Legacy VTK file of the C-alpha trace (Angstrom):
# vtk DataFile Version 3.0
C-alpha trace
ASCII
DATASET POLYDATA
POINTS 456 float
32.655 -7.694 6.228
29.342 -6.395 7.597
26.621 -4.977 5.341
27.381 -1.476 6.625
31.139 -1.804 6.069
30.615 -3.209 2.571
28.259 -0.357 1.661
30.569 2.356 2.947
33.549 0.773 1.174
31.611 0.617 -2.112
30.317 4.178 -1.680
33.242 6.221 -0.276
31.607 9.546 -1.206
28.492 8.910 0.912
28.590 11.181 3.947
24.989 10.666 5.145
22.573 7.745 5.375
18.826 8.116 5.842
17.152 5.859 8.392
13.594 5.194 7.138
10.564 3.682 8.867
6.998 3.563 7.497
4.339 4.902 9.843
0.650 3.992 10.105
-0.190 6.089 7.040
2.669 4.622 4.992
4.681 7.855 5.322
8.421 7.287 5.673
9.835 8.902 8.796
13.204 8.734 10.517
16.449 10.689 10.586
19.705 11.278 8.737
22.839 9.738 10.198
26.364 10.904 9.422
28.818 8.403 7.991
30.604 8.181 11.352
27.433 7.599 13.369
25.720 5.336 10.834
27.538 2.187 11.980
25.960 2.644 15.414
22.700 1.540 13.811
24.237 -1.858 13.087
25.602 -2.131 16.606
22.109 -1.638 18.020
22.605 1.732 19.708
20.378 4.044 17.628
16.965 4.907 19.041
13.906 6.791 17.776
10.631 7.783 19.456
8.273 4.801 19.510
5.363 7.087 18.640
6.797 7.539 15.143
4.645 4.642 13.890
1.331 6.028 15.162
1.231 9.615 13.921
-1.637 10.986 11.871
-1.169 12.058 8.251
-0.092 15.569 9.323
2.730 14.060 11.401
1.372 14.913 14.845
0.812 12.729 17.875
-2.807 11.924 18.569
-3.889 13.414 21.921
-6.827 11.024 22.329
-4.401 8.104 22.862
-2.190 7.417 25.854
0.771 6.823 23.562
3.050 9.620 22.438
2.686 12.769 24.545
0.767 11.069 27.357
3.338 8.341 28.033
6.409 10.555 27.657
7.146 9.321 24.137
9.828 6.750 25.058
12.594 5.874 22.623
12.943 2.410 21.101
15.918 0.704 19.505
16.087 0.734 15.699
17.136 -2.404 13.854
18.188 -2.140 10.157
16.340 -4.355 7.682
18.853 -6.632 5.943
19.215 -5.993 2.229
17.640 -2.521 2.250
20.838 -0.461 2.511
21.079 1.281 -0.868
22.453 4.433 -2.509
20.030 7.242 -3.340
20.618 7.974 -7.045
18.477 11.120 -7.241
20.162 12.929 -4.333
22.221 16.032 -5.094
24.919 14.896 -2.661
25.994 11.234 -2.257
23.454 9.696 0.090
22.415 6.281 1.363
19.169 4.933 2.751
18.132 1.967 4.849
14.804 0.694 6.116
14.555 -0.153 9.784
12.190 -1.553 12.372
11.904 -0.603 16.022
12.185 -3.240 18.725
11.491 -3.438 22.438
14.320 -3.614 24.966
13.935 -7.399 25.075
14.406 -7.655 21.299
10.782 -8.355 20.391
9.201 -6.351 17.549
7.399 -3.175 18.515
3.660 -3.856 18.314
3.056 -0.853 16.019
5.703 -1.623 13.381
3.870 -2.303 10.077
6.701 -4.543 8.875
6.347 -6.725 11.961
2.572 -6.933 11.500
3.021 -8.337 7.984
5.610 -10.803 9.280
3.184 -12.053 11.933
0.466 -12.772 9.362
2.999 -14.652 7.235
3.854 -16.731 10.306
0.185 -17.607 10.764
0.057 -18.914 7.193
3.227 -20.854 7.879
1.325 -22.780 10.540
-0.880 -24.039 7.709
2.183 -25.195 5.766
2.054 -22.462 3.129
3.935 -19.238 2.377
2.730 -16.266 0.314
4.352 -14.886 -2.793
3.314 -11.258 -3.286
3.450 -8.641 -6.046
2.078 -5.111 -5.768
0.915 -2.701 -8.475
0.625 1.038 -7.842
-1.262 3.718 -9.781
-0.439 7.424 -9.583
-0.910 10.775 -11.297
1.751 13.049 -12.742
0.686 16.636 -12.030
1.880 20.169 -12.662
3.453 22.041 -9.789
1.110 24.892 -10.620
-2.525 24.329 -9.778
-5.302 25.029 -12.230
-8.254 27.429 -11.773
-9.644 27.361 -8.261
-6.558 25.626 -6.902
-7.508 22.313 -8.517
-4.575 20.114 -9.621
-4.050 19.551 -13.330
-2.350 16.774 -15.309
1.283 17.550 -15.976
2.357 19.362 -19.120
4.882 17.321 -21.098
7.960 19.263 -22.167
8.854 16.308 -24.386
5.668 16.392 -26.452
4.539 19.965 -25.780
1.161 18.544 -24.829
-1.051 18.227 -21.759
-3.067 14.998 -21.776
-6.833 15.504 -21.742
-8.313 12.127 -22.727
-8.306 8.697 -21.133
-6.053 6.821 -23.602
-5.756 3.762 -21.385
-2.716 1.654 -22.397
-1.749 4.359 -24.898
1.833 4.060 -26.084
2.257 7.668 -27.223
1.357 8.744 -23.684
4.392 6.834 -22.397
6.580 8.966 -24.652
5.037 12.099 -23.120
7.057 11.329 -19.986
9.721 9.084 -21.428
12.567 10.681 -19.460
10.606 10.399 -16.220
9.856 6.702 -16.739
13.444 6.012 -17.820
14.820 7.684 -14.702
12.391 5.789 -12.469
13.564 2.549 -14.092
17.212 3.512 -13.568
16.694 4.389 -9.904
14.724 1.205 -9.288
17.517 -0.877 -10.794
20.118 0.783 -8.580
17.984 0.277 -5.481
16.995 -3.298 -6.274
13.298 -2.490 -6.674
11.880 -5.037 -9.166
9.786 -2.684 -11.292
8.944 -4.758 -14.354
6.285 -2.829 -16.290
4.905 0.682 -16.705
1.644 1.517 -18.424
-0.712 4.388 -19.113
-3.750 4.156 -16.884
-7.389 5.177 -17.202
-7.109 8.985 -17.016
-5.010 11.897 -18.320
-1.660 11.909 -16.542
-2.315 8.614 -14.751
0.215 5.771 -14.836
0.799 2.390 -13.238
4.030 0.598 -12.345
4.017 -3.133 -11.603
6.446 -4.823 -9.247
7.654 -8.379 -9.835
6.507 -10.956 -7.315
8.778 -12.007 -4.448
8.522 -14.907 -2.018
8.669 -12.614 1.012
5.609 -10.513 1.787
7.520 -7.991 3.913
10.017 -7.442 1.085
7.165 -6.983 -1.386
5.795 -4.198 0.827
9.275 -2.694 1.175
9.478 -2.588 -2.618
6.103 -0.825 -2.822
6.904 1.893 -0.301
10.339 2.421 -1.867
8.798 2.615 -5.350
6.556 5.419 -4.101
9.641 7.211 -2.819
11.424 6.814 -6.165
8.422 8.002 -8.199
7.930 11.089 -6.028
11.629 11.944 -5.956
12.140 11.595 -9.714
9.011 13.644 -10.425
10.239 16.365 -8.063
13.658 16.433 -9.752
11.947 16.983 -13.124
9.656 19.770 -11.999
6.599 17.524 -11.638
4.421 16.303 -8.783
3.633 12.595 -8.437
0.545 11.919 -6.373
-0.715 8.635 -4.937
-3.843 10.363 -3.642
-6.785 8.039 -4.205
-9.039 10.552 -5.999
-7.431 13.851 -7.037
-10.089 14.501 -9.726
-13.805 14.078 -9.119
-14.588 13.223 -12.737
-11.586 10.955 -13.440
-10.475 7.507 -12.340
-9.004 7.042 -8.887
-5.648 5.428 -8.158
-5.457 1.999 -6.568
-3.095 -0.498 -4.988
-3.525 -3.983 -6.445
-1.994 -6.867 -4.510
-1.351 -10.257 -6.130
-0.974 -13.233 -3.781
-0.126 -16.884 -4.427
0.408 -19.543 -1.767
3.094 -22.196 -2.096
3.752 -25.266 0.000
7.149 -26.557 1.156
7.583 -28.507 -2.081
6.964 -25.456 -4.265
3.456 -26.447 -5.273
0.767 -23.797 -5.622
-1.684 -24.409 -2.776
-4.442 -22.538 -4.624
-4.471 -25.266 -7.282
-4.964 -28.115 -4.809
-8.096 -29.966 -3.760
-11.465 -30.262 -5.421
-11.703 -28.077 -8.510
-14.558 -25.884 -9.629
-14.845 -24.612 -13.193
-15.524 -20.861 -13.297
-15.391 -18.918 -16.553
-13.194 -21.557 -18.159
-10.744 -21.829 -15.255
-10.568 -24.701 -12.754
-10.187 -23.098 -9.328
-8.879 -25.125 -6.373
-10.722 -25.461 -3.079
-8.097 -23.585 -0.983
-8.405 -20.616 -3.326
-12.176 -20.578 -2.917
-11.791 -20.743 0.856
-9.275 -17.885 0.728
-11.772 -15.817 -1.241
-14.455 -16.681 1.304
-12.240 -15.383 4.098
-11.367 -12.208 2.216
-15.033 -11.458 1.662
-15.851 -12.242 5.307
-13.383 -9.636 6.598
-13.574 -7.079 3.781
-16.040 -4.743 5.499
-13.925 -4.455 8.645
-10.797 -4.047 6.497
-12.090 -1.040 4.576
-10.618 1.396 7.116
-7.205 0.038 6.061
-7.922 -0.156 2.328
-9.353 3.393 2.370
-7.556 5.204 5.206
-8.660 8.834 4.801
-11.475 11.117 3.698
-10.423 11.331 0.066
-10.115 7.538 -0.174
-13.887 7.071 -0.281
-14.365 9.399 -3.257
-12.701 6.675 -5.336
-15.594 4.244 -4.909
-17.775 5.127 -7.856
-19.379 2.727 -10.338
-18.113 2.594 -13.902
-14.444 3.305 -13.189
-13.150 -0.219 -12.448
-13.305 0.341 -8.686
-15.060 -2.392 -6.679
-17.971 -1.112 -4.599
-18.953 -4.559 -3.294
-17.116 -7.591 -1.845
-17.398 -9.467 -5.120
-15.048 -11.936 -6.771
-14.665 -13.384 -10.231
-12.337 -15.081 -12.676
-10.739 -12.684 -15.190
-13.149 -9.967 -14.043
-11.736 -6.469 -13.349
-15.081 -5.257 -12.059
-14.708 -7.531 -9.019
-12.887 -6.595 -5.835
-11.188 -9.985 -5.771
-10.048 -10.979 -9.240
-8.646 -14.378 -10.178
-6.409 -13.692 -13.188
-6.397 -16.405 -15.860
-3.354 -18.610 -15.309
-2.041 -22.145 -15.173
-1.792 -24.106 -11.931
1.706 -22.892 -11.139
0.764 -19.199 -11.286
-2.759 -19.382 -9.820
-3.266 -16.313 -7.649
-5.614 -13.748 -6.178
-5.555 -10.099 -7.239
-7.030 -7.903 -4.510
-8.259 -4.595 -5.973
-10.045 -2.700 -3.175
-7.230 -0.617 -1.690
-6.389 2.884 -2.847
-2.898 4.010 -3.802
-2.963 6.126 -0.636
-3.142 3.070 1.623
-0.235 1.685 3.650
1.092 -1.291 1.605
2.116 -3.158 4.763
-1.270 -2.909 6.455
-3.110 -3.654 3.199
-1.047 -6.789 2.682
-1.445 -7.830 6.321
-5.237 -7.492 6.068
-5.296 -9.510 2.834
-3.134 -12.291 4.262
-5.308 -12.285 7.386
-8.420 -12.794 5.259
-6.752 -15.616 3.326
-5.677 -17.373 6.541
-9.115 -16.900 8.087
-10.804 -18.395 5.044
-8.515 -21.391 4.613
-8.327 -22.284 8.306
-12.101 -21.943 8.657
-12.880 -23.484 5.259
-15.187 -20.598 4.423
-17.092 -20.973 1.173
-17.426 -17.833 -0.952
-20.650 -16.579 -2.538
-21.161 -17.214 -6.257
-18.659 -15.480 -8.529
-19.651 -12.246 -10.242
-20.213 -12.052 -13.982
-18.944 -8.711 -15.255
-20.317 -5.932 -13.078
-23.383 -7.971 -12.137
-23.017 -9.110 -8.544
-24.920 -12.080 -7.133
-27.612 -11.396 -4.549
-26.824 -11.535 -0.877
-23.338 -10.022 -0.847
-22.548 -8.175 2.383
-22.464 -4.393 2.065
-19.233 -2.473 2.307
-18.990 0.771 4.307
-18.212 3.393 1.679
-17.737 6.361 3.994
-14.998 7.000 6.533
-17.117 7.009 9.707
-18.913 3.839 8.712
-15.671 2.081 7.854
-14.118 3.014 11.199
-17.195 1.718 13.001
-16.967 -1.599 11.173
-13.239 -1.759 11.892
-13.817 -1.030 15.595
-16.451 -3.749 15.829
-14.494 -6.242 13.724
-14.033 -9.748 15.058
-11.446 -11.055 12.604
-8.646 -8.503 12.232
-7.813 -7.983 15.949
-6.405 -11.511 16.128
-4.031 -10.735 13.256
-3.099 -7.086 13.813
-2.921 -7.511 17.588
-5.636 -6.110 19.859
-3.428 -3.253 21.014
-2.555 -2.099 17.513
-6.134 -2.616 16.365
-7.335 -0.184 19.028
-4.562 2.310 18.355
-5.232 2.294 14.605
-8.924 2.986 15.127
-8.217 5.782 17.619
-5.659 7.457 15.373
-7.758 7.303 12.228
-10.862 8.386 14.180
-9.020 11.457 15.470
-8.037 12.427 11.932
-11.557 11.759 10.684
-13.084 14.049 13.310
-10.507 16.762 12.628
-11.250 16.610 8.905
-14.988 16.748 9.493
-14.644 19.807 11.742
-12.872 21.780 9.010
-15.190 24.087 7.049
-14.917 23.340 3.332
-15.306 25.948 0.545
-18.490 24.171 -0.532
-20.040 25.034 2.837
-19.833 28.724 1.939
-20.940 28.190 -1.654
-24.048 26.236 -0.698
-25.077 27.620 2.693
-23.589 31.042 3.476
-26.367 33.056 1.786
-28.914 30.341 1.096
-30.114 29.165 4.498
LINES 1 457
456 0 1 2 3 4 5 6 7 8 9 10 11 12 13 14 15 16 17 18 19 20 21 22 23 24 25 26 27 28 29 30 31 32 33 34 35 36 37 38 39 40 41 42 43 44 45 46 47 48 49 50 51 52 53 54 55 56 57 58 59 60 61 62 63 64 65 66 67 68 69 70 71 72 73 74 75 76 77 78 79 80 81 82 83 84 85 86 87 88 89 90 91 92 93 94 95 96 97 98 99 100 101 102 103 104 105 106 107 108 109 110 111 112 113 114 115 116 117 118 119 120 121 122 123 124 125 126 127 128 129 130 131 132 133 134 135 136 137 138 139 140 141 142 143 144 145 146 147 148 149 150 151 152 153 154 155 156 157 158 159 160 161 162 163 164 165 166 167 168 169 170 171 172 173 174 175 176 177 178 179 180 181 182 183 184 185 186 187 188 189 190 191 192 193 194 195 196 197 198 199 200 201 202 203 204 205 206 207 208 209 210 211 212 213 214 215 216 217 218 219 220 221 222 223 224 225 226 227 228 229 230 231 232 233 234 235 236 237 238 239 240 241 242 243 244 245 246 247 248 249 250 251 252 253 254 255 256 257 258 259 260 261 262 263 264 265 266 267 268 269 270 271 272 273 274 275 276 277 278 279 280 281 282 283 284 285 286 287 288 289 290 291 292 293 294 295 296 297 298 299 300 301 302 303 304 305 306 307 308 309 310 311 312 313 314 315 316 317 318 319 320 321 322 323 324 325 326 327 328 329 330 331 332 333 334 335 336 337 338 339 340 341 342 343 344 345 346 347 348 349 350 351 352 353 354 355 356 357 358 359 360 361 362 363 364 365 366 367 368 369 370 371 372 373 374 375 376 377 378 379 380 381 382 383 384 385 386 387 388 389 390 391 392 393 394 395 396 397 398 399 400 401 402 403 404 405 406 407 408 409 410 411 412 413 414 415 416 417 418 419 420 421 422 423 424 425 426 427 428 429 430 431 432 433 434 435 436 437 438 439 440 441 442 443 444 445 446 447 448 449 450 451 452 453 454 455
C-alpha cells in the first residue's frame, strides 16, 4: 500500500490535503487538494508555479528578476516528501498536510528549492566521509491580538493566571503555567505530526518562549521539523486567541528571538568526527582538530552568510550587546556570548551550536549556510582565531555587517557560498532580498514625521 493510500485509509474523514512548500523567506506556500485529486501528487502529475520559491515576504514576484513574470512563470512538477504526510490536528474540518519539492521535467531538483539546497550541502560533506546530525531550537513571542498604545504589540495576557508578564523571568517555571494549555496543545500536535519537540522553556523576555527539537541524522528532516514546528505554534496560538510571532525583534527594549542550530558530524562507523585528531584543551574541554577547522570555516564565511541569518530589515535590530546575541564572529566553549558555541559534552555528543540566525530566518537556508561553512573549514583545514572568554573577543576578528544593505553587499561579493548554494540561486537570493530592502527603505516611517516634518 502506498503512503497516500495508507494515509487515506487511516483517515477516512479527511476530505482535503494541503500541499506545502517553503519559499525563500521560509513561508509555506502551496495549495489544497481534494481527497480525489490528492493521489495525483503521488503519481507525479501535480504542478505549481516554479516562482513560488522566490517570492518576497509579501508574496509577490520580484520584477527586477527575469524569473516569475518575465519568463511566463512556468509550472514545475511537485514531488511529495516521504514521511511528511500527516493529519492536521488543529483544523476545524479533517485535514491532511504534506511537504513537497518541485523538480524539473528531467527529474532533477529545482535549483531554488530550499530542501534541495540543504541536501546538496549534505552531499558535499558526504564526500569527506561524514554526515551531519542536526537539532534546531526556536524562540518566539506570545502576543495579544490587540495591539498596545501606538499600535505596538504587547505580551499576551494569560487567561489561566489572569496576569500579563512584565519581567524577564528567564527559565521561570510559573511562566510556563501562564500558558500551560497552549504548551500542552503544541506538544499534542507535535506528537501527532511526528515533530520531535523535546523541551519548552521560558526565554529572556516577557511572553518569550523557546521550544527545542530533538536531533535527527538527516539535515533536511531537521529543517522540515523546524518549519512545521513554526506552523504548529502559530496555529495553536491562533486557535487560543493569541498571536505567536517569530519576528526577530518585536520589542526594541527586550530580547530578540533566535534560531539556534546544533550540528555534529559522524563517520560511517558512528564515531563523532569532531572528537578526532589532535586535541586542544579549551575551558576544560578537549576539542578535536576537525571541530576547530569547522569553526574556522564558519567564521570565514559568516560575514557573507549574514544576509541569510538576518533576512529582513527587522532582523538587524536584534544585534545589540548585552542580550545574548552575537555581534561578532566569535566562538567559545560553553560560552553563550559567542556566535559559535561549543556546548560542554563528551566525545560522542561533541557538537557546534550556531547562534547567529534570527527566528525569522529560513531554517533550510540557515542550515545550508552552516553546513557550507563546516565543509569549507574542514576541507580547507582552516584554523580558527583564539576562542572568546565570556563577552571579551580576541583581537583581529573580522567584522560582521550589521545592517541589511551591508549584509547584502557582502553576500553579493561572497566567494564561499556560491559554490554551495549554486551560482544561479545565489544571484536570485541577492536580487530578491535587495528588491525587498529597497522597497522597505523607500517607505516613509512614522519616525520620519516625528523627527523631521516640523524640525528641518
